[in-house]
C-alpha positions as CSV (number, residue, x, y, z in Angstrom):
1,M,-122.4,-150.1,-21.7
2,P,-119.9,-148.1,-23.8
3,Y,-121.2,-145.6,-26.2
4,E,-120.0,-143.1,-28.5
5,P,-119.0,-139.6,-27.5
6,P,-121.1,-136.8,-28.8
7,T,-119.1,-134.7,-31.7
8,H,-119.0,-130.9,-33.4
9,T,-119.8,-133.1,-36.5
10,V,-123.7,-131.7,-37.4
11,E,-123.1,-128.3,-36.3
12,R,-119.7,-128.0,-38.2
13,S,-122.3,-128.6,-40.9
14,L,-124.4,-126.0,-40.3
15,R,-121.5,-123.5,-40.8
16,A,-121.1,-125.1,-43.5
17,T,-124.7,-125.1,-45.0
18,T,-126.2,-121.9,-43.7
19,G,-123.1,-119.7,-42.5
20,A,-124.4,-120.1,-39.4
21,R,-121.6,-118.5,-36.9
22,T,-123.7,-119.5,-33.4
23,V,-125.6,-122.8,-33.4
24,A,-127.7,-123.1,-30.3
25,G,-127.9,-127.3,-29.0
26,V,-131.6,-127.9,-27.4
27,D,-133.0,-130.1,-25.7
28,E,-136.3,-130.8,-23.5
29,V,-137.2,-133.2,-19.7
30,G,-140.4,-133.4,-18.5
31,R,-142.6,-134.3,-21.6
32,G,-144.3,-137.6,-20.0
33,A,-143.7,-136.8,-16.5
34,W,-147.7,-136.4,-14.9
35,A,-146.3,-133.4,-12.9
36,G,-144.1,-130.6,-13.4
37,P,-143.5,-128.0,-16.4
38,V,-141.6,-130.0,-19.5
39,T,-138.2,-128.1,-19.0
40,V,-135.9,-127.4,-22.2
41,C,-132.4,-126.1,-21.5
42,A,-130.4,-123.8,-25.2
43,A,-127.0,-124.4,-24.5
44,V,-124.0,-122.5,-27.6
45,T,-121.0,-124.7,-26.7
46,G,-118.9,-123.8,-29.8
47,L,-116.7,-125.6,-31.0
48,R,-114.6,-127.0,-28.1
49,R,-113.5,-129.8,-26.3
50,P,-116.1,-131.3,-24.2
51,P,-115.7,-132.3,-20.4
52,E,-114.0,-136.1,-20.4
53,G,-118.1,-138.1,-19.3
54,L,-120.1,-136.2,-21.1
55,T,-122.9,-137.6,-23.1
56,D,-127.3,-137.9,-23.2
57,S,-128.4,-137.4,-19.4
58,K,-130.2,-141.0,-19.9
59,L,-126.6,-142.6,-19.9
60,L,-125.4,-140.8,-16.5
61,T,-126.3,-141.9,-13.3
62,P,-127.7,-139.0,-11.0
63,R,-124.5,-138.7,-8.7
64,R,-122.5,-137.9,-12.3
65,R,-124.8,-136.0,-13.7
66,A,-124.8,-133.7,-10.8
67,E,-120.6,-133.7,-10.8
68,L,-120.8,-132.4,-15.2
69,D,-123.9,-130.1,-14.6
70,P,-121.4,-126.9,-12.5
71,V,-118.6,-128.6,-14.8
72,L,-121.3,-127.7,-18.3
73,R,-122.1,-124.3,-16.6
74,S,-119.4,-123.1,-16.6
75,W,-117.3,-124.8,-20.1
76,V,-120.6,-123.7,-22.5
77,T,-120.7,-120.5,-24.2
78,A,-124.0,-120.1,-23.1
79,Y,-127.3,-121.4,-22.2
80,A,-130.3,-120.9,-20.8
81,L,-134.0,-122.5,-19.7
82,G,-137.5,-122.2,-20.4
83,D,-140.2,-124.0,-18.3
84,A,-144.0,-124.8,-19.3
85,S,-146.4,-125.2,-16.6
86,P,-148.5,-128.1,-16.1
87,Q,-151.7,-125.1,-17.0
88,E,-150.1,-124.3,-19.6
89,I,-149.6,-128.1,-20.6
90,D,-153.5,-128.8,-20.3
91,D,-153.8,-125.5,-21.9
92,L,-151.9,-125.7,-25.3
93,G,-151.2,-129.1,-25.1
94,M,-148.0,-130.8,-24.9
95,T,-146.8,-129.7,-29.0
96,A,-147.2,-126.6,-28.1
97,A,-146.6,-126.8,-24.3
98,L,-142.8,-127.9,-25.7
99,R,-142.5,-124.8,-28.2
100,L,-144.0,-122.1,-25.8
101,A,-140.5,-123.3,-23.4
102,A,-137.8,-124.1,-26.0
103,V,-139.3,-120.2,-27.3
104,R,-138.1,-119.2,-23.1
105,A,-134.8,-120.8,-23.6
106,L,-133.7,-119.3,-26.5
107,E,-134.9,-116.1,-26.3
108,G,-133.1,-116.1,-22.7
109,L,-129.7,-116.3,-24.5
110,P,-127.6,-113.3,-24.8
111,V,-127.3,-113.7,-28.9
112,C,-130.3,-115.2,-30.7
113,P,-128.5,-118.5,-32.9
114,D,-128.5,-118.1,-36.4
115,A,-129.6,-122.2,-36.4
116,V,-130.6,-124.7,-34.3
117,I,-129.7,-128.2,-33.1
118,L,-132.5,-130.0,-32.1
119,D,-133.0,-133.0,-30.6
120,G,-136.0,-135.9,-31.7
121,K,-137.3,-136.0,-35.5
122,H,-140.5,-133.9,-34.9
123,D,-139.7,-130.0,-35.1
124,Y,-142.1,-127.9,-32.3
125,L,-140.4,-124.7,-33.1
126,G,-140.6,-123.7,-36.9
127,V,-140.5,-120.7,-37.8
128,P,-138.9,-118.9,-37.7
129,W,-136.2,-121.0,-35.9
130,K,-133.9,-122.0,-38.6
131,V,-134.6,-125.5,-37.0
132,R,-132.3,-129.1,-38.0
133,T,-133.7,-131.8,-35.9
134,V,-131.2,-135.5,-35.3
135,I,-132.8,-138.7,-33.9
136,K,-131.1,-138.6,-30.5
137,G,-128.5,-135.8,-30.5
138,D,-128.6,-135.7,-27.2
139,Q,-125.9,-138.6,-27.4
140,S,-124.0,-137.6,-30.7
141,C,-124.7,-133.6,-30.5
142,I,-122.6,-132.1,-28.3
143,A,-124.2,-129.0,-28.1
144,V,-127.8,-131.2,-27.2
145,A,-125.9,-133.1,-24.4
146,A,-124.8,-130.3,-22.7
147,A,-128.4,-129.2,-22.7
148,S,-129.6,-132.7,-21.7
149,V,-127.6,-132.6,-18.5
150,I,-128.0,-128.9,-18.1
151,A,-132.6,-129.2,-17.7
152,K,-131.8,-132.6,-16.5
153,V,-130.6,-131.9,-13.3
154,H,-132.8,-128.8,-13.1
155,R,-135.5,-130.0,-13.6
156,D,-134.9,-132.5,-10.7
157,R,-133.9,-130.6,-7.8
158,M,-136.7,-128.7,-8.7
159,M,-139.0,-131.0,-7.6
160,A,-137.2,-132.3,-5.1
161,E,-137.3,-128.9,-4.5
162,L,-140.9,-128.8,-5.0
163,G,-141.6,-132.2,-2.2
164,A,-139.6,-130.7,0.6
165,V,-141.4,-127.6,0.7
166,S,-144.8,-128.6,-0.2
167,E,-147.0,-130.1,2.2
168,D,-149.2,-131.5,-0.4
169,C,-146.4,-133.0,-2.1
170,A,-145.1,-134.3,0.8
171,D,-146.1,-137.8,0.6
172,F,-146.5,-138.0,-4.3
173,D,-142.2,-138.7,-3.1
174,F,-140.4,-135.7,-6.0
175,G,-137.6,-136.3,-4.9
176,A,-137.2,-139.7,-6.3
177,N,-140.0,-139.4,-9.3
178,A,-140.3,-136.1,-10.4
179,G,-143.8,-136.3,-10.9
180,Y,-142.2,-139.0,-13.8
181,P,-145.3,-142.3,-13.1
182,S,-144.2,-144.5,-9.9
183,P,-146.3,-146.9,-7.8
184,V,-145.3,-144.0,-5.1
185,H,-146.8,-141.7,-6.9
186,R,-149.9,-143.6,-8.0
187,A,-150.4,-145.0,-5.0
188,A,-150.6,-140.6,-3.2
189,L,-152.9,-139.9,-6.5
190,E,-155.4,-142.3,-5.8
191,E,-155.6,-141.2,-2.0
192,R,-154.6,-137.8,-2.5
193,G,-156.3,-136.6,-6.4
194,P,-153.5,-134.5,-7.9
195,T,-151.9,-131.6,-6.5
196,A,-151.7,-128.1,-8.4
197,H,-149.1,-129.3,-10.2
198,H,-150.6,-132.4,-11.6
199,R,-151.4,-132.1,-15.1
200,L,-154.9,-132.7,-15.2
201,S,-155.7,-134.0,-18.9
202,W,-153.4,-136.2,-19.0
203,A,-154.5,-140.3,-19.2
204,Y,-154.2,-141.3,-15.6
205,L,-156.9,-139.7,-14.8
206,D,-158.7,-141.9,-16.7
207,A,-157.1,-144.7,-14.1
208,L,-158.8,-142.9,-11.5
209,P,-162.9,-142.5,-10.6
210,R,-162.3,-140.9,-7.8
211,W,-161.0,-137.7,-9.4
212,Q,-162.1,-138.3,-12.6
213,H,-164.4,-135.0,-12.7
214,L,-161.0,-133.0,-12.8
215,K,-159.9,-134.3,-15.2
216,K,-159.6,-131.4,-18.0
217,V,-160.9,-132.3,-21.9
218,R,-158.2,-131.9,-24.6
219,F,-158.7,-129.4,-26.5
220,S,-158.9,-131.5,-30.2
221,A,-158.8,-135.0,-31.5
222,E,-155.6,-133.6,-33.6
223,A,-153.6,-132.3,-30.1
224,A,-154.6,-135.1,-28.1
225,A,-153.2,-137.4,-31.4
226,L,-149.9,-135.3,-31.7
227,E,-149.4,-135.8,-28.0
228,S,-149.6,-139.3,-27.1
229,G,-146.5,-139.8,-27.6
230,G,-145.5,-138.4,-23.9
231,Q,-147.8,-140.3,-22.7
232,L,-147.4,-144.3,-24.1
233,G,-146.6,-146.5,-21.9
234,F,-147.7,-144.6,-18.6
235,E,-151.2,-145.1,-18.3
236,F,-152.3,-147.5,-15.0
């Protein structure tokens, strides 16, 4: 399906209205997975023309993402990645875990950005970061699109490697599903139960009577409500 290529429109607006010199695009991957970390990439691109075919990683085939990834890593002015582990997600809740991963990414940049373009409608970063949220920013903003591809390829490879080298994860097909729901993933959970790489506060455990005793209770009803968007549609 044809799509409009991303632009620097939002970044130009931020520069004009706030005086920002360095603007980072931020996107995450892994929010709705059952296993593995949530990963955030922060990318600084300046106002240069992007590589051909850049768009939201979800609109690209795995092959095209893999081709674009090294091109983007050498093209961007700077990028950094941050993860929040399954244990941190369980302990803090998804909203706080997202912020933790994003701060790790932003603090990993060689220069602290003056402003951040954050994909989505919710600002999970907050102060002291100057944030502009953009719905579907990974499709419309060049820096966010670059961050989305780098984050997706990085996390997919991490999960594939985990499935290949960890005997405990061999049956979960992480190389194909990256820790997201799939028939193979569900069957392995029912048979073997969650691994150390699974999120134990997630709703999928409600449908696994044999393993329900492992579930971690969310720390508050308010936090559970905030995080429910990351799990909608994924319960058994």
